[in-house]
py3Dmol code that shows the C-alpha trace and the ligand (Angstrom):
import py3Dmol

protein = """\
ATOM      1  CA  MET A   1       5.677 -18.698   8.506  1.00  0.00           C
ATOM      2  CA  ASP A   2       6.697 -17.876  12.003  1.00  0.00           C
ATOM      3  CA  THR A   3       7.380 -14.194  12.494  1.00  0.00           C
ATOM      4  CA  ILE A   4       5.836 -12.885  15.700  1.00  0.00           C
ATOM      5  CA  PRO A   5       4.326  -9.516  14.945  1.00  0.00           C
ATOM      6  CA  GLY A   6       4.131  -6.741  17.506  1.00  0.00           C
ATOM      7  CA  MET A   7       2.463  -3.404  17.542  1.00  0.00           C
ATOM      8  CA  SER A   8       4.222  -0.841  15.473  1.00  0.00           C
ATOM      9  CA  LEU A   9       4.367  -0.343  11.780  1.00  0.00           C
ATOM     10  CA  THR A  10       6.565   2.115   9.891  1.00  0.00           C
ATOM     11  CA  VAL A  11       5.818   3.114   6.303  1.00  0.00           C
ATOM     12  CA  VAL A  12       7.833   5.077   3.773  1.00  0.00           C
ATOM     13  CA  GLY A  13       6.315   6.123   0.466  1.00  0.00           C
ATOM     14  CA  SER A  14       4.914   9.107  -1.313  1.00  0.00           C
ATOM     15  CA  ILE A  15       3.055  11.856   0.531  1.00  0.00           C
ATOM     16  CA  ALA A  16       1.421  13.656  -2.334  1.00  0.00           C
ATOM     17  CA  PHE A  17      -0.937  16.064  -3.923  1.00  0.00           C
ATOM     18  CA  ASP A  18      -2.888  14.219  -6.591  1.00  0.00           C
ATOM     19  CA  ALA A  19      -4.829  15.586  -9.559  1.00  0.00           C
ATOM     20  CA  VAL A  20      -7.214  12.876 -10.664  1.00  0.00           C
ATOM     21  CA  SER A  21      -9.976  12.590 -13.208  1.00  0.00           C
ATOM     22  CA  THR A  22     -12.291   9.615 -13.633  1.00  0.00           C
ATOM     23  CA  PRO A  23     -15.532   9.264 -15.619  1.00  0.00           C
ATOM     24  CA  PHE A  24     -17.316  10.127 -12.348  1.00  0.00           C
ATOM     25  CA  GLY A  25     -15.607  13.373 -11.380  1.00  0.00           C
ATOM     26  CA  GLU A  26     -12.298  15.102 -10.894  1.00  0.00           C
ATOM     27  CA  ARG A  27     -10.124  16.798  -8.308  1.00  0.00           C
ATOM     28  CA  ASP A  28      -7.279  19.270  -9.110  1.00  0.00           C
ATOM     29  CA  ARG A  29      -5.337  18.849  -5.951  1.00  0.00           C
ATOM     30  CA  MET A  30      -6.148  16.480  -3.140  1.00  0.00           C
ATOM     31  CA  LEU A  31      -4.168  14.723  -0.470  1.00  0.00           C
ATOM     32  CA  GLY A  32      -2.794  11.414  -1.753  1.00  0.00           C
ATOM     33  CA  GLY A  33       0.337   9.360  -2.012  1.00  0.00           C
ATOM     34  CA  SER A  34       1.100   5.728  -1.387  1.00  0.00           C
ATOM     35  CA  ALA A  35       2.198   6.266   2.229  1.00  0.00           C
ATOM     36  CA  VAL A  36      -0.891   8.351   3.006  1.00  0.00           C
ATOM     37  CA  HIS A  37      -3.412   5.811   1.693  1.00  0.00           C
ATOM     38  CA  PHE A  38      -1.486   3.023   3.378  1.00  0.00           C
ATOM     39  CA  SER A  39      -1.309   4.673   6.791  1.00  0.00           C
ATOM     40  CA  LEU A  40      -4.960   5.679   6.894  1.00  0.00           C
ATOM     41  CA  ALA A  41      -5.995   2.089   6.187  1.00  0.00           C
ATOM     42  CA  ALA A  42      -3.510   0.563   8.641  1.00  0.00           C
ATOM     43  CA  SER A  43      -4.472   3.033  11.386  1.00  0.00           C
ATOM     44  CA  PHE A  44      -7.611   0.997  12.157  1.00  0.00           C
ATOM     45  CA  PHE A  45      -5.449  -1.845  13.475  1.00  0.00           C
ATOM     46  CA  THR A  46      -2.120  -0.598  14.827  1.00  0.00           C
ATOM     47  CA  ASP A  47       0.231   2.333  15.525  1.00  0.00           C
ATOM     48  CA  VAL A  48       1.522   3.639  12.219  1.00  0.00           C
ATOM     49  CA  ARG A  49       4.523   5.925  11.720  1.00  0.00           C
ATOM     50  CA  VAL A  50       4.807   7.570   8.360  1.00  0.00           C
ATOM     51  CA  VAL A  51       8.195   8.620   6.948  1.00  0.00           C
ATOM     52  CA  GLY A  52       8.707  11.060   4.091  1.00  0.00           C
ATOM     53  CA  PRO A  53       9.179  14.670   3.030  1.00  0.00           C
ATOM     54  CA  VAL A  54       6.561  17.321   2.291  1.00  0.00           C
ATOM     55  CA  GLY A  55       7.042  20.812   0.848  1.00  0.00           C
ATOM     56  CA  ASP A  56       6.064  24.312   2.017  1.00  0.00           C
ATOM     57  CA  ASP A  57       2.704  23.864   0.313  1.00  0.00           C
ATOM     58  CA  PHE A  58       1.656  21.043   2.656  1.00  0.00           C
ATOM     59  CA  THR A  59      -0.587  22.524   5.321  1.00  0.00           C
ATOM     60  CA  GLN A  60      -1.965  21.656   8.717  1.00  0.00           C
ATOM     61  CA  THR A  61      -5.245  20.650   7.045  1.00  0.00           C
ATOM     62  CA  GLU A  62      -3.521  17.788   5.214  1.00  0.00           C
ATOM     63  CA  LEU A  63      -1.538  16.781   8.285  1.00  0.00           C
ATOM     64  CA  GLU A  64      -4.753  16.623  10.286  1.00  0.00           C
ATOM     65  CA  VAL A  65      -6.271  14.043   7.954  1.00  0.00           C
ATOM     66  CA  LEU A  66      -3.512  11.703   9.140  1.00  0.00           C
ATOM     67  CA  GLU A  67      -3.458  12.840  12.766  1.00  0.00           C
ATOM     68  CA  ASN A  68      -7.230  12.555  13.124  1.00  0.00           C
ATOM     69  CA  ARG A  69      -6.801   8.840  12.425  1.00  0.00           C
ATOM     70  CA  GLY A  70      -3.999   8.602  14.999  1.00  0.00           C
ATOM     71  CA  VAL A  71      -1.211   8.256  12.438  1.00  0.00           C
ATOM     72  CA  ILE A  72       2.115   9.324  13.977  1.00  0.00           C
ATOM     73  CA  THR A  73       3.562  12.075  11.802  1.00  0.00           C
ATOM     74  CA  ASP A  74       6.828  12.821  13.705  1.00  0.00           C
ATOM     75  CA  ASP A  75       8.903  11.499  10.789  1.00  0.00           C
ATOM     76  CA  ILE A  76       7.216  13.650   8.167  1.00  0.00           C
ATOM     77  CA  GLU A  77       9.957  16.109   7.279  1.00  0.00           C
ATOM     78  CA  ARG A  78       9.087  19.570   6.014  1.00  0.00           C
ATOM     79  CA  VAL A  79      11.626  20.764   3.451  1.00  0.00           C
ATOM     80  CA  PRO A  80      11.760  23.794   1.142  1.00  0.00           C
ATOM     81  CA  GLY A  81      10.134  23.142  -2.211  1.00  0.00           C
ATOM     82  CA  GLU A  82       6.938  21.521  -3.414  1.00  0.00           C
ATOM     83  CA  THR A  83       5.265  18.329  -2.268  1.00  0.00           C
ATOM     84  CA  PHE A  84       5.331  15.268  -4.568  1.00  0.00           C
ATOM     85  CA  PHE A  85       2.701  15.704  -7.275  1.00  0.00           C
ATOM     86  CA  TRP A  86       0.975  13.027  -9.360  1.00  0.00           C
ATOM     87  CA  LYS A  87      -1.579  13.611 -12.076  1.00  0.00           C
ATOM     88  CA  GLY A  88      -3.516  10.734 -13.554  1.00  0.00           C
ATOM     89  CA  HIS A  89      -6.767   9.733 -15.175  1.00  0.00           C
ATOM     90  CA  TYR A  90      -8.920   6.662 -15.596  1.00  0.00           C
ATOM     91  CA  GLU A  91     -11.225   5.754 -18.445  1.00  0.00           C
ATOM     92  CA  PHE A  92     -14.321   3.577 -18.132  1.00  0.00           C
ATOM     93  CA  ASP A  93     -12.032   0.677 -17.330  1.00  0.00           C
ATOM     94  CA  LEU A  94     -11.110   1.827 -13.849  1.00  0.00           C
ATOM     95  CA  ASN A  95      -8.533  -0.947 -13.487  1.00  0.00           C
ATOM     96  CA  THR A  96      -5.880   0.972 -15.391  1.00  0.00           C
ATOM     97  CA  ALA A  97      -4.421   4.253 -14.127  1.00  0.00           C
ATOM     98  CA  HIS A  98      -2.936   6.481 -16.839  1.00  0.00           C
ATOM     99  CA  THR A  99      -0.169   8.716 -15.487  1.00  0.00           C
ATOM    100  CA  ASP A 100      -0.145  12.228 -17.007  1.00  0.00           C
ATOM    101  CA  ASP A 101       2.535  13.794 -14.791  1.00  0.00           C
ATOM    102  CA  THR A 102       4.832  12.757 -11.947  1.00  0.00           C
ATOM    103  CA  ARG A 103       6.852  15.442 -10.132  1.00  0.00           C
ATOM    104  CA  LEU A 104       9.096  14.013  -7.451  1.00  0.00           C
ATOM    105  CA  ASN A 105       9.780  17.548  -6.116  1.00  0.00           C
ATOM    106  CA  VAL A 106      10.984  17.233  -2.482  1.00  0.00           C
ATOM    107  CA  PHE A 107      11.605  13.491  -2.984  1.00  0.00           C
ATOM    108  CA  GLY A 108      14.402  14.328  -5.455  1.00  0.00           C
ATOM    109  CA  GLU A 109      16.921  15.113  -2.705  1.00  0.00           C
ATOM    110  CA  PHE A 110      15.376  13.238   0.187  1.00  0.00           C
ATOM    111  CA  GLN A 111      17.772  11.352   2.473  1.00  0.00           C
ATOM    112  CA  PRO A 112      15.715   9.527   5.095  1.00  0.00           C
ATOM    113  CA  LYS A 113      16.968   9.671   8.680  1.00  0.00           C
ATOM    114  CA  LEU A 114      14.428   7.827  10.737  1.00  0.00           C
ATOM    115  CA  SER A 115      13.705   8.554  14.402  1.00  0.00           C
ATOM    116  CA  GLU A 116      14.571   5.836  16.883  1.00  0.00           C
ATOM    117  CA  ALA A 117      10.901   4.993  17.307  1.00  0.00           C
ATOM    118  CA  SER A 118      10.471   4.462  13.575  1.00  0.00           C
ATOM    119  CA  THR A 119      13.587   2.321  13.185  1.00  0.00           C
ATOM    120  CA  ALA A 120      12.401   0.144  16.088  1.00  0.00           C
ATOM    121  CA  ALA A 121       9.205  -0.891  14.279  1.00  0.00           C
ATOM    122  CA  ASP A 122       8.644  -4.609  14.077  1.00  0.00           C
ATOM    123  CA  MET A 123       6.909  -4.275  10.734  1.00  0.00           C
ATOM    124  CA  LEU A 124       7.796  -2.095   7.790  1.00  0.00           C
ATOM    125  CA  PHE A 125       6.049  -1.217   4.553  1.00  0.00           C
ATOM    126  CA  LEU A 126       8.036   0.149   1.631  1.00  0.00           C
ATOM    127  CA  ALA A 127       5.193   1.782  -0.267  1.00  0.00           C
ATOM    128  CA  ASN A 128       5.601   2.770  -3.884  1.00  0.00           C
ATOM    129  CA  ILE A 129       8.532   5.208  -4.298  1.00  0.00           C
ATOM    130  CA  GLN A 130      12.053   5.077  -5.760  1.00  0.00           C
ATOM    131  CA  PRO A 131      13.559   1.672  -4.931  1.00  0.00           C
ATOM    132  CA  ASP A 132      16.825   3.232  -3.681  1.00  0.00           C
ATOM    133  CA  LEU A 133      14.864   5.139  -1.099  1.00  0.00           C
ATOM    134  CA  GLN A 134      12.996   1.965  -0.151  1.00  0.00           C
ATOM    135  CA  ARG A 135      16.366   0.278   0.403  1.00  0.00           C
ATOM    136  CA  GLN A 136      17.747   3.112   2.523  1.00  0.00           C
ATOM    137  CA  VAL A 137      14.755   2.830   4.836  1.00  0.00           C
ATOM    138  CA  ARG A 138      14.945  -0.971   4.878  1.00  0.00           C
ATOM    139  CA  ALA A 139      18.582  -0.706   5.983  1.00  0.00           C
ATOM    140  CA  GLN A 140      17.605   1.508   8.931  1.00  0.00           C
ATOM    141  CA  CYS A 141      14.865  -0.831  10.181  1.00  0.00           C
ATOM    142  CA  GLY A 142      16.916  -3.855  11.172  1.00  0.00           C
ATOM    143  CA  ASP A 143      14.381  -5.057  13.771  1.00  0.00           C
ATOM    144  CA  ALA A 144      11.511  -5.353  11.326  1.00  0.00           C
ATOM    145  CA  GLY A 145      10.504  -9.022  11.271  1.00  0.00           C
ATOM    146  CA  PHE A 146       8.098  -8.665   8.368  1.00  0.00           C
ATOM    147  CA  VAL A 147       8.640  -6.227   5.513  1.00  0.00           C
ATOM    148  CA  GLY A 148       6.274  -5.561   2.622  1.00  0.00           C
ATOM    149  CA  LEU A 149       6.970  -3.727  -0.633  1.00  0.00           C
ATOM    150  CA  ASP A 150       4.864  -2.214  -3.395  1.00  0.00           C
ATOM    151  CA  THR A 151       6.081  -0.679  -6.641  1.00  0.00           C
ATOM    152  CA  MET A 152       4.857   0.423 -10.068  1.00  0.00           C
ATOM    153  CA  ASN A 153       5.672   0.315 -13.779  1.00  0.00           C
ATOM    154  CA  LEU A 154       7.702   3.584 -13.674  1.00  0.00           C
ATOM    155  CA  TRP A 155      10.343   2.012 -11.406  1.00  0.00           C
ATOM    156  CA  ILE A 156      10.383  -1.235 -13.428  1.00  0.00           C
ATOM    157  CA  ASP A 157      11.099   0.967 -16.471  1.00  0.00           C
ATOM    158  CA  ILE A 158      13.801   3.217 -15.018  1.00  0.00           C
ATOM    159  CA  ALA A 159      15.273   1.475 -11.944  1.00  0.00           C
ATOM    160  CA  LYS A 160      14.803  -2.251 -12.441  1.00  0.00           C
ATOM    161  CA  ASP A 161      18.130  -3.444 -10.968  1.00  0.00           C
ATOM    162  CA  SER A 162      17.677  -1.420  -7.841  1.00  0.00           C
ATOM    163  CA  LEU A 163      14.071  -2.621  -7.558  1.00  0.00           C
ATOM    164  CA  ILE A 164      15.124  -6.271  -7.778  1.00  0.00           C
ATOM    165  CA  GLN A 165      17.670  -5.610  -5.049  1.00  0.00           C
ATOM    166  CA  ALA A 166      14.961  -4.006  -2.885  1.00  0.00           C
ATOM    167  CA  ILE A 167      12.659  -6.989  -3.510  1.00  0.00           C
ATOM    168  CA  SER A 168      15.391  -9.380  -2.381  1.00  0.00           C
ATOM    169  CA  GLU A 169      15.403  -7.630   1.014  1.00  0.00           C
ATOM    170  CA  VAL A 170      11.685  -8.010   1.862  1.00  0.00           C
ATOM    171  CA  ASP A 171       9.255 -10.744   2.948  1.00  0.00           C
ATOM    172  CA  CYS A 172       6.188  -9.884   0.909  1.00  0.00           C
ATOM    173  CA  VAL A 173       5.681  -8.098  -2.418  1.00  0.00           C
ATOM    174  CA  LEU A 174       2.351  -6.551  -3.399  1.00  0.00           C
ATOM    175  CA  ILE A 175       2.206  -5.756  -7.082  1.00  0.00           C
ATOM    176  CA  ASN A 176      -0.461  -5.530  -9.749  1.00  0.00           C
ATOM    177  CA  ASP A 177      -0.757  -8.267 -12.310  1.00  0.00           C
ATOM    178  CA  ALA A 178       0.456  -6.212 -15.306  1.00  0.00           C
ATOM    179  CA  GLU A 179       3.507  -5.122 -13.294  1.00  0.00           C
ATOM    180  CA  ILE A 180       4.433  -8.597 -12.104  1.00  0.00           C
ATOM    181  CA  ARG A 181       4.379  -9.774 -15.723  1.00  0.00           C
ATOM    182  CA  GLN A 182       6.485  -6.781 -16.787  1.00  0.00           C
ATOM    183  CA  LEU A 183       8.957  -7.273 -13.936  1.00  0.00           C
ATOM    184  CA  THR A 184       9.528 -10.971 -14.523  1.00  0.00           C
ATOM    185  CA  GLY A 185       8.945 -11.169 -18.298  1.00  0.00           C
ATOM    186  CA  GLU A 186       6.654 -14.086 -17.497  1.00  0.00           C
ATOM    187  CA  PRO A 187       3.098 -13.982 -18.885  1.00  0.00           C
ATOM    188  CA  ASN A 188       1.755 -16.704 -16.573  1.00  0.00           C
ATOM    189  CA  LEU A 189       0.796 -15.305 -13.160  1.00  0.00           C
ATOM    190  CA  ALA A 190       1.703 -18.401 -11.122  1.00  0.00           C
ATOM    191  CA  ARG A 191       5.115 -18.591 -12.775  1.00  0.00           C
ATOM    192  CA  ALA A 192       5.605 -14.841 -12.384  1.00  0.00           C
ATOM    193  CA  ALA A 193       4.832 -15.094  -8.652  1.00  0.00           C
ATOM    194  CA  ALA A 194       7.299 -17.990  -8.338  1.00  0.00           C
ATOM    195  CA  ALA A 195       9.914 -15.872 -10.130  1.00  0.00           C
ATOM    196  CA  VAL A 196       9.414 -13.053  -7.592  1.00  0.00           C
ATOM    197  CA  MET A 197       9.708 -15.523  -4.686  1.00  0.00           C
ATOM    198  CA  ALA A 198      12.935 -16.774  -6.229  1.00  0.00           C
ATOM    199  CA  MET A 199      14.264 -13.211  -5.721  1.00  0.00           C
ATOM    200  CA  GLY A 200      13.805 -13.613  -1.928  1.00  0.00           C
ATOM    201  CA  PRO A 201      10.277 -12.856  -0.641  1.00  0.00           C
ATOM    202  CA  ARG A 202       8.181 -15.605   0.926  1.00  0.00           C
ATOM    203  CA  ALA A 203       4.832 -14.188  -0.168  1.00  0.00           C
ATOM    204  CA  VAL A 204       3.570 -12.397  -3.267  1.00  0.00           C
ATOM    205  CA  ILE A 205       0.213 -10.691  -3.631  1.00  0.00           C
ATOM    206  CA  ALA A 206      -0.895 -10.049  -7.188  1.00  0.00           C
ATOM    207  CA  LYS A 207      -3.467  -7.245  -7.208  1.00  0.00           C
ATOM    208  CA  GLN A 208      -6.075  -7.458  -9.919  1.00  0.00           C
ATOM    209  CA  GLY A 209      -8.116  -4.277  -9.515  1.00  0.00           C
ATOM    210  CA  GLU A 210     -11.852  -4.892  -9.275  1.00  0.00           C
ATOM    211  CA  TYR A 211     -11.249  -8.629  -9.781  1.00  0.00           C
ATOM    212  CA  GLY A 212      -9.506  -8.890  -6.414  1.00  0.00           C
ATOM    213  CA  ALA A 213      -6.156 -10.142  -5.242  1.00  0.00           C
ATOM    214  CA  ALA A 214      -4.275 -13.433  -5.190  1.00  0.00           C
ATOM    215  CA  LEU A 215      -1.813 -14.556  -2.536  1.00  0.00           C
ATOM    216  CA  PHE A 216       1.036 -16.861  -3.490  1.00  0.00           C
ATOM    217  CA  THR A 217       3.207 -18.513  -0.833  1.00  0.00           C
ATOM    218  CA  PRO A 218       5.534 -21.512  -1.163  1.00  0.00           C
ATOM    219  CA  GLY A 219       2.932 -23.668   0.588  1.00  0.00           C
ATOM    220  CA  GLY A 220      -0.289 -22.337  -0.818  1.00  0.00           C
ATOM    221  CA  PHE A 221      -2.553 -20.176  -2.882  1.00  0.00           C
ATOM    222  CA  PHE A 222      -5.522 -18.040  -1.857  1.00  0.00           C
ATOM    223  CA  ALA A 223      -7.600 -15.483  -3.714  1.00  0.00           C
ATOM    224  CA  LEU A 224     -10.458 -13.117  -2.984  1.00  0.00           C
ATOM    225  CA  PRO A 225     -12.590 -11.158  -5.421  1.00  0.00           C
ATOM    226  CA  GLY A 226     -12.880  -7.417  -5.109  1.00  0.00           C
ATOM    227  CA  PHE A 227     -15.871  -6.483  -2.963  1.00  0.00           C
ATOM    228  CA  PRO A 228     -18.705  -5.923  -5.463  1.00  0.00           C
ATOM    229  CA  LEU A 229     -19.644  -2.231  -5.428  1.00  0.00           C
ATOM    230  CA  GLU A 230     -22.199  -0.356  -7.489  1.00  0.00           C
ATOM    231  CA  ASP A 231     -20.499   2.993  -6.998  1.00  0.00           C
ATOM    232  CA  VAL A 232     -16.784   3.311  -7.649  1.00  0.00           C
ATOM    233  CA  ARG A 233     -15.659   6.899  -8.103  1.00  0.00           C
ATOM    234  CA  ASP A 234     -11.865   6.943  -7.814  1.00  0.00           C
ATOM    235  CA  PRO A 235      -9.625   3.860  -7.672  1.00  0.00           C
ATOM    236  CA  THR A 236      -6.536   5.900  -6.708  1.00  0.00           C
ATOM    237  CA  GLY A 237      -4.953   4.414  -3.619  1.00  0.00           C
ATOM    238  CA  ALA A 238      -6.832   1.115  -3.739  1.00  0.00           C
ATOM    239  CA  GLY A 239      -3.599  -0.863  -3.771  1.00  0.00           C
ATOM    240  CA  ASP A 240      -2.128   1.100  -0.885  1.00  0.00           C
ATOM    241  CA  SER A 241      -5.335   0.794   1.123  1.00  0.00           C
ATOM    242  CA  PHE A 242      -5.281  -2.946   0.487  1.00  0.00           C
ATOM    243  CA  ALA A 243      -1.706  -3.095   1.757  1.00  0.00           C
ATOM    244  CA  GLY A 244      -2.636  -0.987   4.806  1.00  0.00           C
ATOM    245  CA  GLY A 245      -5.505  -3.297   5.754  1.00  0.00           C
ATOM    246  CA  PHE A 246      -3.330  -6.353   5.127  1.00  0.00           C
ATOM    247  CA  LEU A 247      -0.197  -5.348   7.044  1.00  0.00           C
ATOM    248  CA  GLY A 248      -2.070  -3.309   9.654  1.00  0.00           C
ATOM    249  CA  TYR A 249      -4.147  -6.331  10.645  1.00  0.00           C
ATOM    250  CA  ILE A 250      -1.094  -8.608  10.791  1.00  0.00           C
ATOM    251  CA  ASP A 251       0.847  -6.142  12.920  1.00  0.00           C
ATOM    252  CA  GLY A 252      -1.921  -5.159  15.290  1.00  0.00           C
ATOM    253  CA  GLU A 253      -4.128  -8.197  15.622  1.00  0.00           C
ATOM    254  CA  ALA A 254      -2.639 -11.433  14.291  1.00  0.00           C
ATOM    255  CA  GLU A 255      -0.855 -13.564  16.916  1.00  0.00           C
ATOM    256  CA  GLU A 256       1.431 -15.039  14.307  1.00  0.00           C
ATOM    257  CA  ILE A 257       1.791 -15.135  10.556  1.00  0.00           C
ATOM    258  CA  ASN A 258       0.311 -18.323   9.141  1.00  0.00           C
ATOM    259  CA  GLN A 259      -2.004 -19.294   6.297  1.00  0.00           C
ATOM    260  CA  GLN A 260      -5.082 -18.461   8.349  1.00  0.00           C
ATOM    261  CA  THR A 261      -3.979 -14.995   9.457  1.00  0.00           C
ATOM    262  CA  LEU A 262      -2.721 -14.223   5.954  1.00  0.00           C
ATOM    263  CA  ARG A 263      -6.199 -15.067   4.620  1.00  0.00           C
ATOM    264  CA  THR A 264      -7.901 -12.855   7.190  1.00  0.00           C
ATOM    265  CA  ALA A 265      -5.418 -10.120   6.283  1.00  0.00           C
ATOM    266  CA  MET A 266      -6.428 -10.535   2.616  1.00  0.00           C
ATOM    267  CA  GLY A 267     -10.027  -9.993   3.742  1.00  0.00           C
ATOM    268  CA  TYR A 268      -9.189  -6.769   5.575  1.00  0.00           C
ATOM    269  CA  GLY A 269      -7.104  -5.578   2.636  1.00  0.00           C
ATOM    270  CA  THR A 270     -10.044  -6.180   0.308  1.00  0.00           C
ATOM    271  CA  VAL A 271     -12.437  -4.322   2.617  1.00  0.00           C
ATOM    272  CA  LEU A 272     -10.189  -1.261   3.083  1.00  0.00           C
ATOM    273  CA  ALA A 273      -9.560  -1.039  -0.675  1.00  0.00           C
ATOM    274  CA  SER A 274     -13.298  -1.230  -1.341  1.00  0.00           C
ATOM    275  CA  TYR A 275     -14.082   1.684   0.945  1.00  0.00           C
ATOM    276  CA  ASN A 276     -11.229   3.715  -0.497  1.00  0.00           C
ATOM    277  CA  VAL A 277     -12.581   3.594  -4.054  1.00  0.00           C
ATOM    278  CA  GLU A 278     -16.109   4.700  -3.172  1.00  0.00           C
ATOM    279  CA  GLU A 279     -15.069   8.356  -3.065  1.00  0.00           C
ATOM    280  CA  PHE A 280     -12.153  10.531  -4.210  1.00  0.00           C
ATOM    281  CA  GLY A 281      -8.758  10.418  -2.541  1.00  0.00           C
ATOM    282  CA  THR A 282      -8.891  10.000   1.229  1.00  0.00           C
ATOM    283  CA  GLU A 283     -12.500  11.234   1.559  1.00  0.00           C
ATOM    284  CA  ARG A 284     -14.163   7.939   2.430  1.00  0.00           C
ATOM    285  CA  VAL A 285     -11.490   6.299   4.586  1.00  0.00           C
ATOM    286  CA  SER A 286     -11.110   9.506   6.669  1.00  0.00           C
ATOM    287  CA  ARG A 287     -14.591   8.986   8.088  1.00  0.00           C
ATOM    288  CA  LEU A 288     -14.692   5.198   8.053  1.00  0.00           C
ATOM    289  CA  THR A 289     -15.433   3.310  11.285  1.00  0.00           C
ATOM    290  CA  ARG A 290     -14.260  -0.042  12.576  1.00  0.00           C
ATOM    291  CA  ASP A 291     -17.886  -1.221  12.695  1.00  0.00           C
ATOM    292  CA  GLU A 292     -18.249  -0.538   8.982  1.00  0.00           C
ATOM    293  CA  ILE A 293     -15.057  -2.499   8.343  1.00  0.00           C
ATOM    294  CA  GLU A 294     -16.345  -5.485  10.327  1.00  0.00           C
ATOM    295  CA  ALA A 295     -19.749  -5.401   8.614  1.00  0.00           C
ATOM    296  CA  ARG A 296     -18.176  -5.532   5.174  1.00  0.00           C
ATOM    297  CA  LEU A 297     -15.698  -8.232   6.235  1.00  0.00           C
ATOM    298  CA  GLU A 298     -18.644 -10.409   7.310  1.00  0.00           C
ATOM    299  CA  ALA A 299     -20.434  -9.752   4.013  1.00  0.00           C
ATOM    300  CA  LEU A 300     -17.261 -10.683   2.114  1.00  0.00           C
ATOM    301  CA  ARG A 301     -16.892 -13.831   4.218  1.00  0.00           C
ATOM    302  CA  SER A 302     -20.397 -14.993   3.413  1.00  0.00           C
ATOM    303  CA  MET A 303     -20.194 -14.211  -0.298  1.00  0.00           C
ATOM    304  CA  THR A 304     -16.939 -16.183  -0.656  1.00  0.00           C
ATOM    305  CA  ASP A 305     -17.886 -19.143   1.553  1.00  0.00           C
ATOM    306  CA  PHE A 306     -17.303 -22.156  -0.617  1.00  0.00           C
ATOM    307  CA  SER A 307     -18.637 -24.726   1.836  1.00  0.00           C
ATOM    308  CA  VAL A 308     -22.355 -23.829   1.919  1.00  0.00           C
TER     309      VAL A 308
END
"""
ligand_1 = """\
23
AMP
P -2.409 3.122 -6.142
O -3.662 3.613 -6.796
O -2.685 2.389 -4.866
O -1.526 2.354 -7.048
O -1.545 4.403 -5.719
C -1.942 5.720 -5.973
C -1.008 6.711 -5.308
O 0.320 6.517 -5.761
C -1.372 8.139 -5.645
O -1.925 8.766 -4.503
C -0.067 8.807 -6.110
O 0.240 9.975 -5.399
C 0.988 7.743 -5.846
N 1.960 7.650 -6.930
C 1.754 7.718 -8.267
N 2.908 7.589 -8.943
C 3.887 7.418 -8.015
C 5.313 7.240 -8.065
N 5.983 7.191 -9.221
N 5.985 7.081 -6.899
C 5.325 7.118 -5.733
N 4.000 7.301 -5.611
C 3.280 7.453 -6.732
"""
view = py3Dmol.view(width=600, height=400)
view.addModel(protein, "pdb")
view.setStyle({"model": 0}, {"cartoon": {"style": "trace"}})
view.addModel(ligand_1, "xyz")
view.setStyle({"model": 1}, {"stick": {}})
view.zoomTo()
view.show()
């Protein structure tokens, strides 16, 4: 792989209020959304511009969670109506999110018109949202040399053709293992990843919840376990935080994209996801430090070192 990354990363995805209950607590209404979790995680490595609509109910307090981490919010558009709302719960198996309600609200009519600065990004992440919207943003970011995409079962159910088209226009797909099987109709993970690469992308990351994540590329395979934690309170946003650590590191700190930098990026993705799940919503990542990230990366490195 040869793309030369630069220093600016645009993300489109949901900016949400989430209602979440897990066996360890609940929240009625907290800041969430795929683009929010992604940008907070990526903000430790690079300049992140977040694109998407919010409603009248979205206040300065929520905006400040992003701005306090240096996320550039110029392309967050305030429109009349209510912010995207997702309600979900988890049982003792925290690997599976059960959706109770999804209200697209302001996303229903959203037509993205990106600022010049956002369209000029050299990396782009199409976080989980309607695939048509992902494609509209992809079309506006012609300079992006590396584009990632995430999705979920809802869009495989109701917009599969459009999703496959969106996938054909990106470099890297991040998807959980149940979804990659559903998307491809292929029960074997290696074959399912190959089927996604046959659609266009040159890398596929299969996310496996607490068991970690696996990276498939034409020339190789790499996997990391989830960071072992004794306290997991809310897995919401783990996948987006993983993607933020992964793409943020590549954009901000990797000199080029090769097997070694992709592996380091997998490490940062794993670390950001692990911090995210320790508390509800954005609570933990909002006060995370780079030193804490590095300490956990080192711990992960030593616990996965196969040569000692
Ligand atoms: P994750 O746990 O990383 O898969 O993503 C959780 C986030 O995805 C939550 O904060 C939700 O607001 C958001 N979300 C849930 N359903 C959807 C959907 N259909 N489209 C976009 N975002 C969603």
